[in-house]
N, C-alpha and C positions, 0 to 999 in steps of 0.2 A: 689278101684281106679276108676272103671267104674261109680259107683254111684256118686263119687266126680265130675267127668267130666260132667255127666248129670246134676247134681245140678248147677254147674258153668255155663253150657250152658243155663239152664232155667233162671238163674239170669241175664245173659248177654242179653238174648232175652227180658226179662221183662224190663230191663233198656232201651234198644233200643226202645221198643214199647212205653214206657212212654214218651221218648223224641219226638217221632214221633207224638203222640197224643197232647202233649203240643205245638209242632210246628204248627200243624193243627189248634188247638184252637186259638193260637195267630194270625194266618193268618185270620181266620174266624172273630175273634173279631175286627180286624182292617179293615174289609170290609165296604165300604161306598156305599150304593145302591143309584142309581139314576133311578131305574126302574119305580117308580111311576110317576116321572116327565116326563119320556119318553113316558109312556102310556097315560098320560093326555095331554101334550102339545108338545111332540116330541122335547124337549130341555133337555140337561143334566144339571139339576139343583139339588143342594144338599142344604138342610136346616141345618144350623148350629145354635148354640146359642152363644150369647155374654151376659153372665149372664142370665137374663130371656127373652131377646129380640131375637126373631126369625129373622135370616138373610138368605136370599136365594142367593146362589152364582151359577153363570153360570160357568161351566167348559170350559175353553178355552185354549187348548194347543198351539193355534196360537199366543197367547199373552205370552211373556216371563215373565211379571210381573203381580202381582195381583192388582186389583183396588177396591176401595170402593167409592160409590157415596157420594159426599159431603153433600147431603141433609139428610143423615141418621146419620151423626156424632153427632148431638146434642142428639140423643136418645140412644147412645151406649157408652160403656167404651173403651177409646182408650188411648194410650201412645204417646205423641208427641215426635218425634225423632229429631226434628230440622234439619232433612236431606231433601235435595231436589235432584231430578234427572231430567234429560232431557229425554223426551219421544217424539216420533214422533206421532203427532195427526192424526186424520182420514183424514185431508186435506193434510197430508204429511209435515206439518210444525213442527219444533221442539218446544216443550212446556216445561217449567219448572213446575214440580209438587212437592208438599210436600209429605213426607212419614210419615205414622204413624204405630204403632204396635197395633195389635188387637188380643186378645185372643178369639178364637172360639172353640166350642166343638161340637162333633158329638157323641151322646150317651155318652160313658165314655172316649172318646179320646179327648185330649186337644191339640190344635195347637196354636202356637204364630207365627203370620205372619206379614210381612211388606206389607203395602198396599199403592199404589199411590192414592192420593186423587184427584178425578176428578169430574167434573159436567157431570154426565151421565143421567140426568133426561130425556132428549129428547129420547134417545135410550131406556131406561128402561120403560118409559111411553108407547112407541110404543109396546114393548113386552107385557106389561100389557093389553093394548087395544086388541091386537091380541090373546093373550093366557089366560089372566086372572091371570097370575103369576107376582107378584111384585119381581123384581130382585133388590138386594142391592149392589152386587159387582160381580167381576170376579176373579176366581182363575186361575192364569196363570201357565205356565210350570215350573217355579222355585218352586212353591209350591209342585208339584208332584215330582220333582227331590229332593227337600230337605227332604221330608217325605217318599221317595221311593215308591210312589204309581204308579200303572199301571192302565190305564183306559181301561176297557174291555167292548166293545159294544156288545159282544155276551151275557154276563151275566148281562149287564147294571149295572156294579159296578166298583168302584175303589178299588184296594186291594194292599197290600204289599206282596212282595215275601219273 
């Protein structure tokens, strides 16, 4: 009887340990680092891929939606959604913008996100002149909410809980 209880306890502990390890591995595999960009240019930028095209996105939780620069659209694969939304421009004026869907990947993680199409050339050219980094878009807070990512400036990574 005692041997049976010990064996059952070992099996239960092994199962619990297995699920803890799997949970940690999933969390680690879904980690997106922006440490390199912070070290180089002090901006939270993550490089994703759209097929074989590299796209640099600035993380911006101050923006509720994600943006893609209209000048990059001809070079990437997008899905036209025929949707439009009204956003408030930098001058404080309402602006209608079109929405497209873009599939982006980071390592082996794939995301499908809706992006507001905007002319961000002036802002992104200024970032490139000052830092040397070409930005193609902005990931807003809805992206992090949708995919359950937390931005951690202590570890310089976005991760899921």
